[in-house]
Backbone as numpy.savetxt, mean C-alpha at the origin, in Angstrom:
# Nx Ny Nz CAx CAy CAz Cx Cy Cz
-0.47 -4.96 8.39 -1.31 -3.79 8.39 -0.42 -2.55 8.39
-0.95 -1.49 7.81 -0.23 -0.23 7.66 -0.91 0.86 8.49
-0.11 1.70 9.12 -0.59 2.89 9.80 -0.13 4.09 8.99
-1.06 5.04 8.75 -0.75 6.22 7.95 -0.74 7.46 8.84
0.30 8.25 8.71 0.37 9.52 9.43 0.92 10.59 8.49
0.87 11.84 8.94 1.42 12.96 8.16 2.61 13.55 8.90
3.64 13.89 8.15 4.80 14.58 8.72 5.30 15.56 7.66
5.32 16.83 8.03 5.70 17.89 7.09 4.81 17.78 5.85
5.38 17.60 4.68 4.58 17.50 3.46 4.56 16.07 2.91
4.67 15.09 3.81 4.68 13.68 3.42 3.64 12.88 4.20
3.15 11.83 3.54 2.43 10.78 4.25 3.45 9.73 4.62
3.38 9.23 5.83 4.27 8.17 6.29 3.42 6.91 6.43
3.80 5.87 5.69 3.13 4.58 5.73 4.03 3.64 6.54
3.60 3.26 7.74 4.41 2.42 8.62 3.86 0.99 8.57
4.74 0.06 8.27 4.38 -1.36 8.26 4.46 -1.85 9.71
3.37 -2.41 10.20 3.29 -2.79 11.62 3.65 -4.25 11.88
4.21 -4.49 13.05 4.44 -5.84 13.57 5.28 -6.72 12.66
4.89 -7.99 12.63 5.62 -8.99 11.85 5.50 -8.76 10.35
4.59 -7.91 9.94 4.45 -7.62 8.51 5.73 -7.01 7.95
6.53 -6.36 8.81 7.82 -5.83 8.37 8.69 -6.95 7.82
8.66 -8.08 8.48 9.43 -9.24 8.05 8.93 -9.75 6.71
7.61 -9.88 6.58 7.02 -10.42 5.35 7.16 -9.46 4.18
7.07 -8.16 4.45 7.11 -7.15 3.39 8.53 -6.70 3.03
9.51 -7.05 3.87 10.90 -6.63 3.65 11.03 -5.10 3.65
10.14 -4.43 4.37 10.15 -2.97 4.43 9.43 -2.55 5.70
9.89 -1.46 6.31 9.25 -1.02 7.54 8.49 0.29 7.39
8.84 1.09 6.37 8.20 2.40 6.24 8.37 2.94 4.83
7.36 3.68 4.38 7.43 4.41 3.12 7.05 5.85 3.40
7.75 6.77 2.78 7.44 8.20 2.91 7.12 8.73 1.52
5.89 9.24 1.35 5.42 9.70 0.04 4.99 11.16 0.15
5.55 12.05 -0.68 5.10 13.44 -0.66 3.61 13.55 -1.04
2.92 14.50 -0.42 1.49 14.69 -0.70 1.22 14.75 -2.20
2.04 15.53 -2.93 1.76 15.77 -4.34 1.97 14.55 -5.22
2.59 13.48 -4.70 2.81 12.28 -5.51 1.70 11.24 -5.37
0.68 11.57 -4.60 -0.48 10.68 -4.51 -1.52 11.16 -5.50
-1.81 10.32 -6.48 -2.79 10.66 -7.51 -4.20 10.44 -6.98
-4.41 9.28 -6.36 -5.74 8.89 -5.91 -5.60 7.75 -4.91
-6.55 7.67 -4.02 -6.65 6.52 -3.11 -8.09 6.03 -3.17
-8.26 4.74 -3.28 -9.61 4.19 -3.41 -9.65 2.78 -2.84
-10.86 2.30 -2.63 -11.04 0.93 -2.15 -11.71 0.14 -3.26
-11.06 -0.95 -3.65 -11.59 -1.81 -4.71 -11.04 -3.21 -4.48
-11.88 -4.08 -3.95 -11.40 -5.43 -3.64 -11.04 -6.21 -4.90
-11.44 -5.73 -6.08 -11.05 -6.39 -7.33 -9.54 -6.28 -7.55
-8.93 -5.20 -7.03 -7.48 -5.02 -7.17 -6.69 -6.15 -6.53
-7.25 -6.80 -5.51 -6.50 -7.81 -4.78 -6.79 -9.23 -5.24
-7.69 -9.38 -6.18 -8.01 -10.72 -6.69 -7.10 -11.07 -7.85
-6.86 -12.35 -8.02 -6.06 -12.80 -9.14 -4.57 -12.74 -8.86
-3.81 -12.82 -9.94 -2.35 -12.88 -9.86 -1.79 -11.54 -9.43
-0.93 -11.55 -8.45 -0.37 -10.32 -7.88 0.85 -9.83 -8.67
1.48 -10.71 -9.40 2.69 -10.37 -10.13 3.87 -11.16 -9.59
5.05 -10.83 -10.10 6.28 -11.48 -9.65 6.75 -10.82 -8.38
7.02 -11.60 -7.35 7.47 -11.01 -6.08 8.99 -10.96 -6.02
9.51 -9.80 -5.59 10.95 -9.64 -5.52 11.31 -8.39 -4.73
11.62 -8.37 -3.50 11.36 -9.45 -2.55 9.95 -9.32 -1.99
9.38 -10.43 -1.62 8.04 -10.40 -1.06 7.59 -11.76 -0.59
6.38 -11.78 -0.06 5.79 -12.99 0.50 4.37 -13.11 -0.04
4.01 -14.31 -0.45 2.64 -14.55 -0.89 2.22 -15.93 -0.43
1.32 -15.95 0.56 0.76 -17.20 1.07 -0.74 -17.10 0.84
-1.23 -17.86 -0.11 -2.62 -17.76 -0.56 -3.61 -17.67 0.60
-4.48 -16.69 0.54 -5.56 -16.43 1.51 -5.05 -16.06 2.91
-3.73 -15.85 3.06 -3.18 -15.47 4.37 -2.52 -14.10 4.32
-1.54 -13.92 3.44 -0.85 -12.63 3.36 -0.20 -12.46 1.99
-0.23 -11.24 1.51 0.56 -10.81 0.36 1.29 -9.55 0.83
2.61 -9.58 0.81 3.38 -8.45 1.33 4.70 -8.33 0.59
5.12 -7.09 0.37 6.41 -6.83 -0.25 6.28 -6.19 -1.61
7.34 -6.33 -2.39 7.43 -5.72 -3.72 7.05 -6.74 -4.78
6.13 -6.35 -5.65 5.67 -7.20 -6.73 5.74 -6.41 -8.03
6.01 -7.12 -9.14 6.06 -6.51 -10.46 4.96 -7.12 -11.31
4.10 -6.26 -11.85 3.00 -6.74 -12.70 2.78 -5.73 -13.82
2.73 -6.23 -15.04 2.51 -5.39 -16.23 3.50 -4.23 -16.30
4.75 -4.49 -15.91 5.79 -3.48 -15.97 5.76 -2.47 -14.84
4.86 -2.65 -13.89 4.73 -1.72 -12.76 5.22 -2.35 -11.47
5.86 -1.55 -10.64 6.33 -1.98 -9.33 5.25 -1.60 -8.31
4.76 -2.59 -7.57 3.64 -2.40 -6.64 4.05 -2.90 -5.26
3.76 -2.09 -4.23 4.00 -2.52 -2.86 2.70 -3.06 -2.28
2.76 -4.26 -1.71 1.61 -4.92 -1.10 1.83 -5.12 0.39
0.77 -4.99 1.16 0.72 -5.49 2.54 -0.74 -5.71 2.89
-1.23 -6.92 2.59 -2.65 -7.23 2.76 -2.82 -8.63 3.35
-3.59 -8.71 4.42 -4.06 -9.99 4.97 -5.57 -10.09 4.84
-6.25 -8.99 5.15 -7.72 -8.93 5.12 -8.15 -8.02 3.98
-8.65 -8.61 2.89 -8.98 -7.80 1.71 -10.11 -6.81 1.97
-10.93 -7.06 2.97 -12.03 -6.13 3.28 -11.50 -4.78 3.76
-10.30 -4.75 4.30 -9.72 -3.51 4.83 -8.60 -2.96 3.96
-8.54 -3.38 2.70 -7.44 -2.91 1.87 -7.86 -1.71 1.02
-6.88 -0.87 0.75 -7.06 0.28 -0.14 -5.93 0.27 -1.16
-6.17 0.95 -2.27 -5.16 1.11 -3.31 -4.80 2.58 -3.39
-3.51 2.86 -3.38 -3.01 4.23 -3.48 -2.21 4.33 -4.78
-2.70 5.15 -5.72 -2.02 5.35 -7.00 -1.01 6.48 -6.85
0.22 6.24 -7.34 1.32 7.18 -7.15 1.92 7.65 -8.47
2.57 8.79 -8.43 3.37 9.28 -9.57 4.75 9.67 -9.05
5.73 9.57 -9.93 7.10 9.99 -9.62 7.66 9.33 -8.35
7.33 8.07 -8.15 7.78 7.32 -6.97 8.38 5.99 -7.40
9.06 5.34 -6.49 9.61 4.01 -6.74 8.50 3.03 -7.10
7.37 3.13 -6.40 6.23 2.26 -6.65 5.15 3.00 -7.44
4.48 2.27 -8.31 3.33 2.82 -9.06 2.08 2.80 -8.19
1.97 1.79 -7.33 0.81 1.65 -6.45 1.23 1.07 -5.11
0.43 1.42 -4.10 0.49 0.74 -2.82 -0.86 0.05 -2.66
-0.85 -1.24 -2.43 -2.08 -1.97 -2.13 -1.89 -2.47 -0.71
-2.61 -1.83 0.21 -2.31 -1.99 1.63 -3.56 -2.20 2.46
-3.39 -2.90 3.56 -4.46 -3.09 4.54 -4.31 -2.04 5.63
-5.42 -1.39 5.96 -5.45 -0.39 7.02 -6.55 -0.75 8.01
-6.48 -0.19 9.20 -7.49 -0.52 10.22 -8.87 -0.01 9.82
-8.95 1.21 9.32 -10.23 1.80 8.95 -10.10 2.42 7.55
-10.55 1.69 6.51 -10.39 2.19 5.14 -11.02 3.56 4.89
-12.20 3.82 5.43 -12.87 5.11 5.20 -12.03 6.26 5.75
-11.49 6.10 6.94 -10.64 7.15 7.53 -9.37 7.35 6.72
-8.75 6.26 6.31 -7.51 6.34 5.53 -7.76 7.04 4.20
-8.86 6.71 3.54 -9.17 7.33 2.25 -9.44 8.82 2.41
-10.11 9.19 3.48 -10.37 10.61 3.72 -9.06 11.37 3.92
-8.15 10.81 4.68 -6.84 11.44 4.91 -6.07 11.58 3.60
-6.02 10.51 2.82 -5.20 10.50 1.61 -5.79 11.33 0.48
-7.10 11.45 0.41 -7.73 12.19 -0.68 -8.00 13.65 -0.35
-7.63 14.08 0.85 -7.75 15.50 1.21 -6.58 16.25 0.60
-6.89 17.27 -0.16 -5.83 18.06 -0.80 -5.07 18.87 0.24
-3.76 18.80 0.17 -2.92 19.53 1.11 -2.44 20.82 0.46
-2.34 21.88 1.24 -1.84 23.17 0.73 -0.38 23.34 1.10
């Protein structure tokens, strides 16, 4: 699961608990202006996730880490698809973040609020 906070002009995505081990990453820092959109769509998490490098994929349990699909680099951290959101990015290492959060509605409101 991921916790989202704001610091200066960045969103900080913190990978919690043992998910750090599975995702091979503990934190991502993304400038406000590099977030195109954040949305919830459980269709994003169905089907083939892509090639993992490095990452973990245990069917119906966890998908975490860096995956490559259709030429795009995507960061995953999802155990419960009901609580996952997709964050579309520009000018970043990753094209998308597909992540599980505690409260998707709250996370989407935070991420889709325009910052000045």
